[in-house]
Each structure stands twice: as C-alpha cells, then as structure tokens.
TORKOL-4160 file (C-alpha; in steps of 0.2 Angstrom, whole numbers, padded with zeros to 4 digits, m for minus):
163
<pt num="1" X="m0094" Y="m0240" Z="0046"/>
<pt num="2" X="m0085" Y="m0227" Z="0054"/>
<pt num="3" X="m0069" Y="m0234" Z="0052"/>
<pt num="4" X="m0071" Y="m0236" Z="0033"/>
<pt num="5" X="m0078" Y="m0218" Z="0031"/>
<pt num="6" X="m0062" Y="m0212" Z="0041"/>
<pt num="7" X="m0052" Y="m0222" Z="0029"/>
<pt num="8" X="m0059" Y="m0215" Z="0014"/>
<pt num="9" X="m0057" Y="m0196" Z="0020"/>
<pt num="10" X="m0040" Y="m0201" Z="0024"/>
<pt num="11" X="m0038" Y="m0208" Z="0007"/>
<pt num="12" X="m0045" Y="m0193" Z="m0002"/>
<pt num="13" X="m0036" Y="m0180" Z="0008"/>
<pt num="14" X="m0019" Y="m0190" Z="0004"/>
<pt num="15" X="m0023" Y="m0189" Z="m0014"/>
<pt num="16" X="m0027" Y="m0170" Z="m0014"/>
<pt num="17" X="m0011" Y="m0168" Z="m0005"/>
<pt num="18" X="0000" Y="m0178" Z="m0015"/>
<pt num="19" X="m0005" Y="m0168" Z="m0030"/>
<pt num="20" X="m0002" Y="m0152" Z="m0020"/>
<pt num="21" X="0013" Y="m0141" Z="m0024"/>
<pt num="22" X="0020" Y="m0133" Z="m0008"/>
<pt num="23" X="0032" Y="m0119" Z="m0005"/>
<pt num="24" X="0036" Y="m0110" Z="0010"/>
<pt num="25" X="0041" Y="m0094" Z="0018"/>
<pt num="26" X="0051" Y="m0090" Z="0034"/>
<pt num="27" X="0042" Y="m0075" Z="0041"/>
<pt num="28" X="0056" Y="m0073" Z="0055"/>
<pt num="29" X="0069" Y="m0072" Z="0040"/>
<pt num="30" X="0057" Y="m0058" Z="0033"/>
<pt num="31" X="0057" Y="m0048" Z="0048"/>
<pt num="32" X="0076" Y="m0049" Z="0051"/>
<pt num="33" X="0082" Y="m0047" Z="0034"/>
<pt num="34" X="0071" Y="m0037" Z="0024"/>
<pt num="35" X="0075" Y="m0019" Z="0021"/>
<pt num="36" X="0058" Y="m0013" Z="0019"/>
<pt num="37" X="0054" Y="m0020" Z="0036"/>
<pt num="38" X="0068" Y="m0013" Z="0043"/>
<pt num="39" X="0063" Y="0005" Z="0034"/>
<pt num="40" X="0046" Y="0003" Z="0043"/>
<pt num="41" X="0053" Y="m0001" Z="0059"/>
<pt num="42" X="0063" Y="0014" Z="0057"/>
<pt num="43" X="0050" Y="0025" Z="0053"/>
<pt num="44" X="0040" Y="0021" Z="0067"/>
<pt num="45" X="0055" Y="0021" Z="0080"/>
<pt num="46" X="0057" Y="0038" Z="0072"/>
<pt num="47" X="0039" Y="0044" Z="0077"/>
<pt num="48" X="0041" Y="0034" Z="0095"/>
<pt num="49" X="0056" Y="0044" Z="0099"/>
<pt num="50" X="0050" Y="0061" Z="0092"/>
<pt num="51" X="0035" Y="0059" Z="0105"/>
<pt num="52" X="0046" Y="0052" Z="0118"/>
<pt num="53" X="0056" Y="0069" Z="0116"/>
<pt num="54" X="0040" Y="0080" Z="0117"/>
<pt num="55" X="0033" Y="0070" Z="0131"/>
<pt num="56" X="0050" Y="0073" Z="0142"/>
<pt num="57" X="0050" Y="0091" Z="0138"/>
<pt num="58" X="0033" Y="0091" Z="0148"/>
<pt num="59" X="0039" Y="0081" Z="0161"/>
<pt num="60" X="0053" Y="0093" Z="0165"/>
<pt num="61" X="0042" Y="0108" Z="0166"/>
<pt num="62" X="0032" Y="0098" Z="0178"/>
<pt num="63" X="0045" Y="0095" Z="0190"/>
<pt num="64" X="0052" Y="0112" Z="0189"/>
<pt num="65" X="0034" Y="0119" Z="0192"/>
<pt num="66" X="0032" Y="0105" Z="0206"/>
<pt num="67" X="0049" Y="0112" Z="0213"/>
<pt num="68" X="0042" Y="0131" Z="0213"/>
<pt num="69" X="0026" Y="0127" Z="0221"/>
<pt num="70" X="0034" Y="0118" Z="0234"/>
<pt num="71" X="0046" Y="0132" Z="0238"/>
<pt num="72" X="0044" Y="0141" Z="0254"/>
<pt num="73" X="0051" Y="0155" Z="0245"/>
<pt num="74" X="0036" Y="0160" Z="0234"/>
<pt num="75" X="0020" Y="0169" Z="0238"/>
<pt num="76" X="0003" Y="0161" Z="0241"/>
<pt num="77" X="m0003" Y="0170" Z="0224"/>
<pt num="78" X="0011" Y="0165" Z="0214"/>
<pt num="79" X="0009" Y="0147" Z="0219"/>
<pt num="80" X="m0008" Y="0147" Z="0214"/>
<pt num="81" X="m0003" Y="0153" Z="0198"/>
<pt num="82" X="0010" Y="0139" Z="0197"/>
<pt num="83" X="m0002" Y="0126" Z="0201"/>
<pt num="84" X="m0015" Y="0131" Z="0187"/>
<pt num="85" X="0000" Y="0131" Z="0175"/>
<pt num="86" X="0006" Y="0115" Z="0182"/>
<pt num="87" X="m0013" Y="0107" Z="0179"/>
<pt num="88" X="m0013" Y="0115" Z="0162"/>
<pt num="89" X="0004" Y="0107" Z="0157"/>
<pt num="90" X="m0002" Y="0090" Z="0164"/>
<pt num="91" X="m0019" Y="0089" Z="0154"/>
<pt num="92" X="m0006" Y="0093" Z="0139"/>
<pt num="93" X="0005" Y="0080" Z="0144"/>
<pt num="94" X="m0008" Y="0066" Z="0145"/>
<pt num="95" X="m0016" Y="0073" Z="0129"/>
<pt num="96" X="0000" Y="0071" Z="0121"/>
<pt num="97" X="0003" Y="0054" Z="0129"/>
<pt num="98" X="m0015" Y="0048" Z="0121"/>
<pt num="99" X="m0011" Y="0055" Z="0105"/>
<pt num="100" X="0005" Y="0047" Z="0103"/>
<pt num="101" X="m0002" Y="0030" Z="0109"/>
<pt num="102" X="m0017" Y="0032" Z="0095"/>
<pt num="103" X="m0004" Y="0037" Z="0082"/>
<pt num="104" X="0010" Y="0024" Z="0085"/>
<pt num="105" X="m0003" Y="0012" Z="0086"/>
<pt num="106" X="m0012" Y="0017" Z="0069"/>
<pt num="107" X="0006" Y="0019" Z="0061"/>
<pt num="108" X="0011" Y="0002" Z="0068"/>
<pt num="109" X="m0005" Y="m0006" Z="0059"/>
<pt num="110" X="m0002" Y="0002" Z="0043"/>
<pt num="111" X="0015" Y="m0002" Z="0041"/>
<pt num="112" X="0011" Y="m0020" Z="0046"/>
<pt num="113" X="m0003" Y="m0021" Z="0035"/>
<pt num="114" X="0009" Y="m0013" Z="0019"/>
<pt num="115" X="0022" Y="m0027" Z="0023"/>
<pt num="116" X="0009" Y="m0041" Z="0024"/>
<pt num="117" X="0002" Y="m0035" Z="0008"/>
<pt num="118" X="0019" Y="m0034" Z="m0001"/>
<pt num="119" X="0024" Y="m0052" Z="0007"/>
<pt num="120" X="0006" Y="m0059" Z="0000"/>
<pt num="121" X="0008" Y="m0051" Z="m0017"/>
<pt num="122" X="0026" Y="m0058" Z="m0019"/>
<pt num="123" X="0020" Y="m0075" Z="m0014"/>
<pt num="124" X="0006" Y="m0074" Z="m0025"/>
<pt num="125" X="0017" Y="m0070" Z="m0039"/>
<pt num="126" X="0029" Y="m0083" Z="m0037"/>
<pt num="127" X="0015" Y="m0096" Z="m0033"/>
<pt num="128" X="0008" Y="m0092" Z="m0052"/>
<pt num="129" X="0026" Y="m0092" Z="m0059"/>
<pt num="130" X="0031" Y="m0107" Z="m0052"/>
<pt num="131" X="0015" Y="m0117" Z="m0051"/>
<pt num="132" X="0013" Y="m0119" Z="m0032"/>
<pt num="133" X="m0005" Y="m0123" Z="m0025"/>
<pt num="134" X="0000" Y="m0115" Z="m0009"/>
<pt num="135" X="0013" Y="m0105" Z="0000"/>
<pt num="136" X="0014" Y="m0107" Z="0019"/>
<pt num="137" X="0026" Y="m0104" Z="0034"/>
<pt num="138" X="0040" Y="m0114" Z="0035"/>
<pt num="139" X="0036" Y="m0116" Z="0054"/>
<pt num="140" X="0022" Y="m0127" Z="0050"/>
<pt num="141" X="0031" Y="m0141" Z="0042"/>
<pt num="142" X="0039" Y="m0154" Z="0054"/>
<pt num="143" X="0051" Y="m0160" Z="0039"/>
<pt num="144" X="0052" Y="m0151" Z="0024"/>
<pt num="145" X="0066" Y="m0150" Z="0008"/>
<pt num="146" X="0077" Y="m0133" Z="0008"/>
<pt num="147" X="0071" Y="m0132" Z="m0010"/>
<pt num="148" X="0052" Y="m0128" Z="m0004"/>
<pt num="149" X="0059" Y="m0112" Z="0004"/>
<pt num="150" X="0055" Y="m0096" Z="m0005"/>
<pt num="151" X="0060" Y="m0083" Z="0008"/>
<pt num="152" X="0075" Y="m0077" Z="m0002"/>
<pt num="153" X="0066" Y="m0073" Z="m0017"/>
<pt num="154" X="0051" Y="m0065" Z="m0006"/>
<pt num="155" X="0063" Y="m0053" Z="0003"/>
<pt num="156" X="0070" Y="m0049" Z="m0014"/>
<pt num="157" X="0054" Y="m0045" Z="m0022"/>
<pt num="158" X="0046" Y="m0034" Z="m0007"/>
<pt num="159" X="0063" Y="m0024" Z="m0005"/>
<pt num="160" X="0062" Y="m0019" Z="m0024"/>
<pt num="161" X="0053" Y="m0003" Z="m0026"/>
<pt num="162" X="0035" Y="m0003" Z="m0031"/>
<pt num="163" X="0032" Y="0002" Z="m0047"/>
C-alpha cells in the first residue's frame, strides 16, 4: 500500500516537473560581472574607508596623549588634564566605531536588498516574456542545458538605469 502511494506521488511529481519550463541564473556571475553590484560594493567600500580614516585619526590622537601622559617631563596637573582628554577621545572613538558598524551593516543590508529586488524583477520579467514557470540558481542542477542560463540577460537588465 505504501509503495503504491509512493509511486503515485512520484508519478504526479514527474508529470508536473515535465510540464515545468525552467531557467537558471548564476548568482556568482552576477556578483562578479554586474556593474550594479560593483557600484554597490564601491559605495560600501568608500564609506568603510571614510570611517577607517576617522577612526585612525582618533587612534593617533590617543597614541600622542598616551605618550604625553607617560612622559616624566609633564606635571601632575597637566597629566590629569591629558588623562581626561584621553578618556574623552577614547569614548568618542568607541562611539564612532559603533556608529560605523551600525551604519555599514544597515548600508550593506540596504544595498543587498536593492540588488536582490532588481534581480528578482528582472527574473520575473524574463519568466513572463519567455514563458518560464520558474527561474532558480544554476548551482541547484546536477545537469542542465546551457540554454537554460539567463544570467547574461539578468545582468544586462539590472545594469540598465532604472526608469
């Protein structure tokens, strides 16, 4: 009885798969070749470099203050003043680091969502135009006909300026 149900399910699944018209997209190629992705990565990298520069400036100030605090030529009163300044700058550095991490994470998520949505829109348009029932990642297939790959079309579509 169980074997008959299993064979029936396999037969139905086979029927629906036979009717399916699939295409695939190579997400790794999109990440490597798309101008949109490169632009998003460049934007993120630029912001990272900006924050690294600001943090580096604070670190240099902290190093200078540390040397001044440890110097024997500085009076106790000046030392105490330098310690307070060191603590203030250290707090600013931590705050800036947290802000950078938060902002970069949000920016990365926003850019990933934007790229994902553009790929999804392009895939939906191609599927409707060409009558595909689905477009999946090419890596899912053990074997596939190379004509199934719509990656080049997707890259072309997402790299077009959005109207």
